[in-house]
C-alpha positions as CSV (number, residue, x, y, z in Angstrom):
1,M,34.0,-96.8,164.2
2,V,36.6,-98.0,166.7
3,S,38.2,-100.2,164.0
4,V,38.5,-97.3,161.5
5,V,40.3,-95.1,164.2
6,A,42.6,-98.1,165.1
7,L,43.4,-98.7,161.4
8,E,44.1,-95.0,160.9
9,H,46.4,-94.9,164.0
10,L,48.2,-98.0,162.7
11,L,48.7,-96.5,159.2
12,N,50.1,-93.3,160.8
13,R,52.6,-95.3,162.9
14,I,53.7,-97.2,159.8
15,K,54.2,-94.0,157.9
16,L,56.2,-92.5,160.7
17,K,58.5,-95.6,160.8
18,E,58.9,-95.6,157.0
19,G,59.5,-91.9,156.9
20,A,62.2,-92.2,159.6
21,A,64.0,-95.0,157.7
22,L,64.0,-93.1,154.3
23,P,66.2,-90.2,153.6
24,E,64.7,-86.9,152.5
25,K,63.7,-86.9,148.8
26,D,66.4,-84.4,147.9
27,D,69.0,-86.4,149.6
28,W,68.3,-89.6,147.7
29,L,67.9,-87.8,144.4
30,I,71.3,-86.2,144.9
31,E,72.9,-89.5,145.9
32,N,71.3,-91.3,142.9
33,R,72.5,-88.6,140.5
34,R,76.0,-88.7,141.9
35,H,76.2,-92.5,141.5
36,A,74.5,-92.5,138.1
37,Q,77.0,-89.9,136.8
38,E,79.9,-91.9,138.2
39,M,78.6,-95.2,136.7
40,M,78.0,-93.6,133.3
41,K,81.2,-91.5,133.4
42,T,79.0,-88.4,132.7
43,G,79.6,-85.1,134.4
44,T,77.1,-82.2,134.1
45,W,77.3,-78.4,134.1
46,T,75.0,-75.4,134.0
47,Y,75.8,-72.0,132.6
48,V,73.5,-69.1,133.4
49,V,73.5,-66.9,130.3
50,G,74.8,-63.5,131.0
51,S,76.8,-64.5,134.0
52,D,80.4,-65.7,133.8
53,T,79.9,-68.6,136.2
54,V,79.4,-72.3,135.4
55,Y,78.4,-74.9,137.9
56,F,80.1,-78.3,137.5
57,S,79.2,-81.7,139.0
58,D,81.8,-83.8,140.9
59,E,82.0,-86.3,138.0
60,Y,82.8,-83.4,135.6
61,Y,85.9,-82.8,137.8
62,R,86.8,-86.5,137.8
63,I,86.7,-86.7,134.0
64,L,89.1,-83.7,133.8
65,E,91.2,-85.2,136.6
66,T,91.1,-82.1,138.7
67,I,89.3,-80.7,141.7
68,P,87.1,-77.6,142.2
69,E,89.8,-75.7,144.0
70,Q,92.1,-76.1,141.0
71,H,89.5,-75.2,138.3
72,Q,87.9,-71.9,137.8
73,K,84.2,-71.8,137.5
74,K,84.4,-69.3,134.7
75,A,82.5,-69.8,131.4
76,D,85.6,-70.2,129.3
77,S,87.8,-72.1,131.8
78,Y,87.1,-75.5,130.2
79,F,88.8,-74.4,127.0
80,Q,92.2,-74.9,128.7
81,F,91.4,-78.6,128.7
82,V,90.2,-78.9,125.0
83,C,92.7,-80.2,122.5
84,P,93.8,-77.2,120.3
85,D,92.6,-79.0,117.1
86,D,89.1,-79.3,118.6
87,R,88.7,-75.8,120.0
88,E,87.1,-74.2,116.9
89,K,84.5,-76.9,116.8
90,L,83.6,-76.3,120.4
91,I,83.5,-72.5,119.9
92,T,81.1,-72.9,117.0
93,S,78.9,-75.2,119.2
94,R,78.9,-72.7,122.0
95,E,77.8,-69.9,119.7
96,A,75.0,-72.0,118.4
97,A,73.9,-72.9,121.9
98,L,73.8,-69.2,122.9
99,K,71.4,-68.7,120.0
100,G,69.1,-71.3,121.4
101,S,70.2,-74.5,119.6
102,D,70.8,-77.8,121.4
103,Q,74.1,-79.3,120.5
104,E,75.9,-82.7,120.4
105,L,79.5,-83.2,119.6
106,E,82.6,-85.3,120.3
107,Y,86.0,-83.8,121.0
108,R,89.3,-84.5,122.8
109,M,90.4,-83.1,126.1
110,I,93.7,-83.0,127.9
111,T,93.2,-83.5,131.6
112,A,94.9,-81.7,134.4
113,K,97.2,-84.8,134.6
114,G,98.1,-84.6,130.9
115,N,95.9,-87.6,129.8
116,I,94.0,-87.3,126.5
117,K,90.4,-88.2,126.8
118,Y,87.6,-88.4,124.2
119,V,84.3,-86.9,125.3
120,R,80.8,-86.7,124.0
121,E,78.9,-83.6,125.0
122,K,75.2,-82.8,124.7
123,T,73.8,-79.4,125.6
124,R,70.3,-78.0,125.9
125,T,69.5,-74.4,125.9
126,L,66.7,-73.4,128.2
127,L,64.7,-70.4,127.1
128,D,62.9,-67.8,129.2
129,D,59.3,-66.7,128.6
130,A,60.4,-64.3,125.9
131,G,62.1,-67.1,124.0
132,Q,65.6,-65.9,124.9
133,P,68.4,-68.3,126.1
134,Q,68.4,-68.3,129.9
135,K,70.6,-71.3,130.8
136,I,72.6,-73.8,129.0
137,I,72.9,-77.2,130.6
138,G,75.3,-79.8,129.4
139,A,76.3,-83.4,129.9
140,L,79.9,-84.4,129.3
141,Q,80.5,-88.2,128.9
142,D,84.0,-89.8,128.9
143,I,84.0,-92.1,125.9
144,T,87.7,-92.8,125.9
145,S,87.4,-96.5,126.2
146,E,84.9,-96.7,123.4
147,K,87.2,-94.6,121.1
148,I,90.2,-96.8,121.9
149,I,88.2,-99.9,120.9
150,E,86.8,-98.1,117.8
151,N,90.3,-96.9,116.8
152,S,91.8,-100.4,117.4
153,L,89.1,-102.0,115.2
154,I,89.8,-99.5,112.4
155,E,93.5,-100.2,112.7
156,L,92.8,-104.0,112.7
157,G,90.6,-103.6,109.6
158,E,93.3,-101.6,107.8
159,N,95.9,-104.2,108.7
160,L,93.6,-106.9,107.5
161,N,93.1,-105.1,104.2
162,L,96.9,-104.6,103.9
163,G,97.4,-108.3,104.6
164,Q,94.9,-109.3,101.9
165,K,96.7,-107.1,99.4
166,V,100.1,-108.6,100.3
167,R,98.6,-112.1,100.0
168,A,97.1,-111.2,96.5
169,L,100.5,-109.8,95.4
170,A,102.2,-112.9,96.7
171,A,99.8,-115.2,95.0
172,G,100.3,-113.3,91.7
173,N,104.1,-113.5,92.1
174,T,103.9,-117.2,92.9
175,M,101.9,-117.9,89.7
176,R,104.5,-115.9,87.6
177,L,107.4,-117.8,89.3
178,K,105.7,-121.2,88.7
179,T,105.2,-120.3,85.0
180,K,108.8,-119.1,84.6
181,F,110.1,-122.2,86.5
182,S,107.9,-124.5,84.6
183,G,109.1,-123.0,81.3
184,R,112.7,-123.3,82.3
185,M,112.2,-126.9,83.4
186,K,110.8,-127.7,80.0
187,S,113.8,-126.1,78.4
188,I,116.1,-128.1,80.5
189,G,114.2,-131.2,79.8
190,S,114.4,-130.8,76.1
191,M,118.2,-130.2,76.3
192,I,118.7,-133.6,78.0
């Protein structure tokens, strides 16, 4: 009996030491989320349907190259950052999300510093017990580096195709020149 009590006492001391060394569950979850968003270049936001307020993560502000004090937390405030050519696509997506449909799309944004960024956004609409949209949560990922590489590869492919066409034209012209030159040389040879 004494050994069970001693073991229990020892386990309780170990738990106290471990508990003192570890941060609270919420603290490490918040820290992990912050670092994960930064590493993945993905900011998040939450919109409560019916309110005019959106809650943005720190990484969302970093992607837009702004700070919370310079950015309104209004539902339509992010439209100021969307490239004009992509706004209609985003409006259509928001309307579908408000009807309960999850969305995924890519578009361009102009940051507070004037830089153009490509982003991929995924949204999920959370429904209440009656099946009505209650919240829309979203993840906005900066995919600018990927798009620059993709566009460079497309351009490289187009240049390669153009180069092949020029080479084919040059090869065809060379054959015609050889034929003409060869014919003229024969004519000159027969004159001599």
